[in-house]
C-alpha positions as CSV (number, residue, x, y, z in Angstrom):
1,M,0.0,0.0,0.0
2,T,1.3,3.4,-1.0
3,V,1.9,5.7,2.0
4,L,1.7,9.4,1.3
5,P,3.3,12.2,3.4
6,T,1.4,13.6,6.2
7,A,-0.3,17.0,5.9
8,P,2.2,19.9,5.3
9,A,2.5,22.6,7.9
10,A,0.5,25.9,8.0
11,G,0.9,28.1,4.9
12,A,-0.1,25.3,2.5
13,V,-1.4,26.1,-1.0
14,P,-5.0,27.3,-0.8
15,A,-7.8,25.9,-3.0
16,T,-7.9,27.5,-6.5
17,G,-10.2,27.3,-9.5
18,A,-13.8,28.0,-10.2
19,A,-16.6,26.4,-8.2
20,A,-17.7,23.0,-9.3
21,P,-20.9,22.7,-11.3
22,P,-24.0,22.4,-9.1
23,A,-24.7,18.8,-10.4
24,R,-21.7,17.5,-8.5
25,P,-20.6,17.9,-4.8
26,V,-18.1,20.7,-4.1
27,P,-14.7,19.0,-3.7
28,P,-12.8,19.6,-0.4
29,P,-9.8,21.9,-0.4
30,P,-6.5,20.3,-1.3
31,T,-5.4,20.4,2.4
32,D,-8.3,18.1,3.4
33,E,-7.1,14.6,4.6
34,R,-9.6,12.9,2.2
35,W,-7.4,13.9,-0.7
36,R,-4.5,12.0,0.7
37,H,-6.5,8.8,0.7
38,A,-8.0,9.5,-2.8
39,L,-4.5,10.1,-4.3
40,A,-3.1,7.0,-2.7
41,E,-6.0,5.0,-4.4
42,V,-5.1,6.6,-7.8
43,I,-1.4,5.7,-7.4
44,R,-2.2,2.2,-6.2
45,E,-4.7,1.6,-9.0
46,P,-3.3,3.0,-12.3
47,H,-6.6,2.6,-14.2
48,R,-8.1,5.4,-12.2
49,L,-5.9,8.0,-14.1
50,T,-6.6,7.8,-17.8
51,L,-6.0,10.1,-20.8
52,H,-8.6,11.4,-23.2
53,A,-7.7,12.9,-26.5
54,Q,-9.1,16.2,-27.9
55,P,-8.5,16.8,-31.6
56,L,-6.4,19.8,-32.7
57,A,-7.7,21.0,-36.1
58,E,-6.1,22.7,-39.0
59,L,-8.2,25.9,-39.4
60,S,-7.6,26.0,-43.1
61,T,-8.7,22.5,-44.1
62,G,-10.7,21.1,-41.1
63,Q,-8.3,18.1,-40.9
64,V,-7.2,16.7,-37.6
65,A,-3.6,17.7,-37.1
66,G,-3.1,16.1,-33.7
67,Y,-4.5,15.7,-30.2
68,E,-4.1,17.1,-26.7
69,L,-4.0,14.4,-24.1
70,L,-6.1,15.4,-21.1
71,S,-6.1,13.6,-17.7
72,R,-9.3,12.1,-16.3
73,F,-9.5,10.8,-12.7
74,D,-11.9,8.2,-11.5
75,G,-11.3,8.4,-7.8
76,A,-13.1,8.8,-4.5
77,I,-13.5,12.5,-4.9
78,A,-15.5,14.0,-7.8
79,A,-13.4,16.9,-9.0
80,S,-11.9,18.4,-12.1
81,P,-8.4,17.3,-13.2
82,D,-6.9,20.7,-12.2
83,R,-8.2,20.2,-8.6
84,W,-6.7,16.7,-8.5
85,F,-3.3,18.0,-9.6
86,T,-3.5,20.9,-7.1
87,A,-4.2,18.4,-4.3
88,A,-1.3,16.2,-5.7
89,E,1.0,19.2,-5.5
90,H,0.0,19.8,-1.9
91,W,0.5,16.2,-0.9
92,G,3.8,15.8,-2.7
93,V,2.8,13.3,-5.4
94,N,2.3,15.6,-8.3
95,A,5.6,14.6,-10.0
96,R,4.6,11.0,-9.7
97,L,1.3,11.5,-11.4
98,Q,2.8,13.8,-14.1
99,G,5.4,11.1,-14.9
100,R,2.7,8.5,-15.4
101,V,0.8,10.8,-17.8
102,L,4.0,11.5,-19.8
103,A,4.9,7.8,-20.0
104,D,1.4,7.1,-21.4
105,A,1.6,10.0,-23.8
106,V,4.9,8.9,-25.3
107,S,3.6,5.4,-25.9
108,R,0.5,6.7,-27.7
109,R,2.6,8.1,-30.5
110,A,2.6,4.6,-32.0
111,V,-1.1,4.9,-33.1
112,L,-0.7,8.3,-34.7
113,R,-1.2,8.7,-38.5
114,E,1.7,10.2,-40.4
115,G,2.2,13.9,-39.8
116,M,0.1,14.1,-36.6
117,F,1.4,15.1,-33.2
118,L,0.4,14.7,-29.5
119,T,0.6,17.5,-26.9
120,V,0.7,17.0,-23.1
121,N,0.8,19.6,-20.4
122,V,3.6,19.9,-17.8
123,E,4.2,22.5,-15.1
124,P,7.7,24.1,-15.5
125,H,8.7,23.5,-11.9
126,L,8.1,19.7,-12.3
127,L,9.7,19.2,-15.7
128,T,13.3,18.7,-14.3
129,D,12.1,16.3,-11.5
130,P,13.5,12.9,-12.4
131,L,10.0,11.3,-12.0
132,V,8.8,13.6,-14.8
133,A,11.9,13.9,-17.0
134,G,12.6,10.2,-16.8
135,P,9.7,9.0,-19.0
136,L,10.9,11.5,-21.6
137,L,14.6,10.9,-21.5
138,D,14.1,7.1,-21.6
139,H,13.4,7.6,-25.4
140,A,16.1,8.7,-27.9
141,D,13.3,9.7,-30.4
142,L,10.6,12.0,-29.1
143,S,9.3,13.1,-32.5
144,C,5.6,13.8,-32.8
145,L,5.5,14.8,-29.1
146,V,4.8,18.4,-28.0
147,V,5.5,19.3,-24.4
148,E,3.2,22.1,-23.3
149,I,4.8,24.4,-20.7
150,T,2.2,26.3,-18.7
151,E,2.6,30.0,-18.0
152,H,1.3,29.8,-14.4
153,T,4.4,28.8,-12.5
154,R,8.2,29.4,-12.9
155,A,10.9,26.8,-13.1
156,K,12.9,26.5,-9.8
157,D,16.2,26.0,-11.6
158,V,16.2,28.0,-14.8
159,A,19.5,26.7,-16.0
160,A,18.5,23.0,-15.6
161,F,15.1,23.8,-17.1
162,T,16.6,25.4,-20.2
163,A,19.1,22.6,-20.6
164,L,16.3,20.0,-20.5
165,L,14.3,21.8,-23.1
166,A,17.3,21.8,-25.4
167,E,17.8,18.1,-24.9
168,L,14.1,17.4,-25.6
169,R,14.3,19.4,-28.8
170,A,17.5,17.5,-29.8
171,R,15.5,14.3,-29.5
172,G,12.7,15.6,-31.8
173,A,10.2,16.9,-29.3
174,R,8.6,20.3,-29.9
175,I,7.8,22.8,-27.2
176,A,4.5,24.6,-26.7
177,M,3.6,27.5,-24.4
178,D,0.2,26.9,-22.9
179,D,-2.3,29.6,-21.7
180,A,-0.5,32.4,-23.6
181,G,-1.7,35.9,-22.8
182,T,-3.0,35.3,-19.3
183,G,-0.1,34.3,-17.1
184,H,2.4,36.3,-15.1
185,A,5.3,35.8,-17.5
186,G,3.9,37.1,-20.8
187,L,6.3,38.1,-23.5
188,S,9.3,37.3,-21.3
189,R,8.3,33.7,-21.2
190,L,7.8,33.7,-25.0
191,L,11.3,35.0,-25.4
192,Q,12.7,32.4,-23.0
193,L,11.0,29.4,-24.4
194,R,11.0,30.4,-28.1
195,P,8.1,27.8,-28.4
196,D,7.2,26.0,-31.6
197,I,3.5,26.3,-30.7
198,V,1.8,29.1,-28.7
199,K,-1.6,28.2,-27.4
200,L,-3.8,31.2,-26.9
201,D,-5.8,30.9,-23.7
202,R,-9.6,30.7,-23.7
203,E,-9.8,34.2,-22.1
204,L,-8.5,35.6,-25.4
205,I,-10.8,33.5,-27.6
206,S,-14.1,33.9,-25.6
207,G,-16.2,36.4,-27.5
208,I,-13.5,37.2,-30.0
209,D,-16.2,37.4,-32.7
210,T,-17.6,40.6,-31.1
211,D,-14.4,42.0,-29.6
212,Q,-12.2,44.0,-32.0
213,V,-9.5,44.4,-29.4
214,K,-9.2,40.7,-28.9
215,R,-9.0,40.2,-32.6
216,A,-6.2,42.8,-32.9
217,L,-4.3,41.1,-30.0
218,V,-4.5,37.7,-31.7
219,E,-3.3,39.2,-34.9
220,V,-0.3,40.8,-33.2
221,L,0.6,37.6,-31.3
222,G,0.2,35.6,-34.5
223,D,2.6,37.8,-36.4
224,F,5.1,37.8,-33.5
225,V,5.0,34.0,-33.3
226,R,5.4,33.6,-37.0
227,R,8.5,35.7,-36.9
228,M,9.9,33.1,-34.4
229,D,9.1,30.3,-36.9
230,G,6.2,29.1,-34.7
231,W,2.5,28.5,-34.9
232,V,-0.5,29.8,-33.0
233,L,-3.2,27.5,-31.7
234,A,-6.5,28.9,-30.3
235,E,-7.8,27.0,-27.3
236,G,-11.3,26.9,-26.0
237,I,-13.3,27.6,-29.2
238,E,-16.8,27.0,-28.0
239,T,-19.2,28.6,-30.5
240,P,-19.5,28.6,-34.3
241,E,-19.0,32.4,-34.2
242,E,-15.7,32.2,-32.3
243,L,-14.6,29.5,-34.8
244,E,-15.5,31.7,-37.8
245,A,-13.5,34.6,-36.2
246,V,-10.3,32.6,-35.6
247,V,-10.5,31.0,-39.0
248,R,-10.9,34.4,-40.7
249,L,-8.0,35.7,-38.7
250,G,-5.8,33.0,-40.2
251,V,-5.0,31.2,-36.9
252,P,-3.3,28.0,-38.1
253,F,-4.7,25.5,-35.4
254,G,-7.6,25.4,-33.0
255,Q,-9.3,23.2,-30.4
256,G,-12.4,23.4,-28.4
257,W,-15.9,22.1,-28.0
258,A,-17.0,23.8,-31.2
259,L,-14.6,21.5,-33.0
260,A,-14.7,18.3,-31.0
261,R,-14.9,17.2,-27.4
262,P,-12.3,15.1,-25.6
263,A,-12.9,11.3,-26.0
264,A,-11.4,8.1,-24.8
265,Q,-10.4,7.3,-28.4
266,M,-8.6,9.5,-30.9
267,L,-11.3,10.8,-33.3
268,P,-9.9,10.4,-36.9
269,A,-11.9,13.3,-38.3
270,L,-14.2,16.2,-37.3
271,D,-17.9,16.3,-37.9
272,P,-18.5,17.1,-41.6
273,R,-20.5,20.1,-40.7
274,V,-17.6,21.6,-38.7
275,V,-15.2,20.8,-41.6
276,A,-17.6,22.6,-44.0
277,Q,-17.7,25.7,-41.7
278,I,-13.9,25.8,-41.4
279,R,-13.4,25.4,-45.2
280,G,-16.0,28.0,-45.9
281,G,-14.5,30.5,-43.5
282,A,-11.0,29.8,-44.9
283,A,-12.3,30.5,-48.4
284,R,-13.9,33.7,-47.3
285,A,-10.6,34.7,-45.6
286,R,-8.7,34.0,-48.8
287,M,-11.1,36.3,-50.7
288,D,-10.5,39.0,-48.1
289,D,-6.8,38.6,-48.6
290,S,-7.1,38.9,-52.4
291,V,-8.7,41.3,-54.9
292,A,-10.9,38.5,-56.2
293,G,-13.9,39.8,-54.3
294,L,-13.4,43.3,-55.6
295,V,-13.5,42.5,-59.3
296,R,-16.2,44.2,-61.3
297,P,-17.1,42.6,-64.7
298,V,-16.5,44.8,-67.8
299,R,-16.4,44.3,-71.6
300,S,-13.1,43.4,-73.2
301,G,-12.0,43.0,-76.8
302,T,-10.4,44.8,-79.7
303,D,-13.2,47.4,-80.5
304,P,-12.6,50.6,-78.6
305,A,-16.2,51.7,-79.1
306,A,-17.7,48.7,-77.4
307,C,-15.1,47.7,-74.8
308,D,-13.8,48.9,-71.5
309,V,-10.6,46.9,-71.7
310,L,-8.8,46.9,-75.0
311,L,-6.8,43.8,-76.0
312,G,-3.7,43.9,-78.1
313,P,-2.8,41.5,-80.9
314,D,-1.3,39.1,-78.4
315,G,-4.6,38.9,-76.5
316,L,-3.2,40.8,-73.5
317,P,-4.9,43.9,-72.0
318,Q,-3.3,47.1,-73.3
319,L,-5.6,49.9,-72.3
320,V,-8.4,50.4,-69.8
321,R,-11.2,52.9,-70.1
322,W,-12.2,55.0,-67.0
323,G,-13.9,58.3,-66.1
324,G,-16.8,59.6,-68.1
325,T,-19.0,60.0,-65.0
326,G,-20.3,63.4,-66.1
327,P,-20.1,66.3,-68.6
328,A,-16.9,67.6,-67.1
329,D,-15.3,64.1,-66.9
330,A,-14.7,62.7,-70.3
331,P,-13.7,59.0,-70.7
332,R,-10.0,58.4,-70.7
333,W,-7.8,55.5,-71.7
334,S,-4.8,54.5,-69.5
335,P,-2.2,51.7,-69.9
336,A,-3.5,48.6,-68.3
337,T,-2.0,47.5,-65.0
338,V,-2.7,43.8,-64.9
339,V,-3.0,41.6,-61.8
340,T,-4.3,38.1,-61.0
341,P,-7.3,37.5,-58.6
342,S,-5.0,36.1,-55.9
343,T,-3.0,39.3,-55.6
344,S,-3.5,41.0,-52.3
345,P,-5.2,44.4,-52.0
346,A,-2.0,45.9,-50.5
347,E,0.1,44.8,-53.5
348,V,-2.5,46.1,-56.0
349,A,-2.5,49.4,-54.2
350,R,1.3,49.6,-54.4
351,M,1.2,48.8,-58.1
352,A,-1.5,51.4,-58.7
353,A,0.3,54.1,-56.7
354,A,3.5,53.5,-58.8
355,R,1.8,54.6,-62.0
356,P,2.2,58.1,-63.5
357,V,0.0,60.7,-61.8
358,A,-2.3,61.0,-64.8
359,D,-3.1,57.2,-64.5
360,V,-3.0,56.7,-60.7
361,H,-6.9,56.6,-60.4
362,A,-7.4,54.2,-63.4
363,P,-8.9,50.8,-62.6
364,V,-6.6,47.8,-62.4
365,V,-7.3,45.0,-64.8
366,C,-7.7,41.5,-63.3
367,V,-7.0,38.5,-65.6
368,A,-7.1,34.7,-65.3
369,G,-4.9,34.2,-68.3
370,P,-4.1,35.6,-71.8
371,G,-7.3,36.9,-73.3
372,H,-9.4,36.0,-70.2
373,V,-10.2,39.3,-68.6
374,L,-12.2,38.8,-65.4
375,G,-12.9,42.5,-64.9
376,V,-11.4,45.6,-63.2
377,V,-10.7,46.7,-59.6
378,R,-11.7,50.3,-59.0
379,T,-9.6,52.6,-56.9
380,A,-12.5,53.4,-54.6
381,D,-13.3,49.7,-53.9
382,L,-9.6,49.1,-53.2
383,L,-9.4,51.9,-50.6
384,I,-12.5,50.6,-48.8
385,A,-11.0,47.1,-48.7
386,L,-7.7,48.4,-47.3
387,A,-9.6,50.5,-44.7
388,G,-11.1,47.3,-43.3
389,P,-14.5,47.0,-41.6
390,A,-16.0,49.9,-39.8
391,A,-15.5,49.9,-36.0
């Protein structure tokens, strides 16, 4: 029988976290003696600590890119996993439980499809503990594993912590920063970890569809992480509206109940309706990032009297007609500035601004190939697109 340490002296860690749902009894504080017996039971009977997998989705295709492994306890106390680990920290067995979780996570890589990855959460102050580091360092190859470092606590030995991260990376593991944007460390932790994946906390994602400031912050963080050669993952996406917002912002990965809930088995694919929403949102985002949605159809050909875009002998646009909106504004012809529908509004604006002053307000001709004129992009429509939505 496993014997756990006796209760720590005064000044122990207080209970933390939100109140339990009304449907279940309120769990005791971590200092309660009942936790000591409940934890001993979990350690004695390994099946009482299991892992569920929540899909991590690519927010451009809707495909499952990987899974986060989440702990689930079946013990004498009905409480959320964070309360179990808080109690385990108080009673001195947290490293033992975390080590078991990591050992299970490493073994589950064997069932992954090619290109997928698994993520698992570890507190920084525990990572260098031999009970936690051991299950990782027992393997020379840690590819497909992502170690999530939370932002809530600091490593006790920074030098040892940094050296261990370097060793894990050398063995193929990737590092993620969990709960980004809400912890005490902030940008300094980002600079220290240089993570491969930055997981945006639920607090940033909740209501992002109606909060312009949150959207701006996610854009800034995304740009910052990309400059570090990393990826951003939005956690806690719970509504279709939040999903639409993060997809339109170009966030690469996401997870949350709006995508799929954790399950005992690794779900191979998302619900087709969710996939359709993701792909539709990504397509709309691509339209926003190109001039395709700004193109107005016009007549093209070789007859100046009947056409707005005049084609040359080679079938390419030579001139574009514009103006003629009133008696004092006669129609004019300008050399055609040609773009494809995938060109960004910013690039089109730069090309238009580089023209001679007399032609700077002429429409830009959009083509899909020689002799295939899709239409024109007017300067006014371009300016509105660059200005973005009204606040």
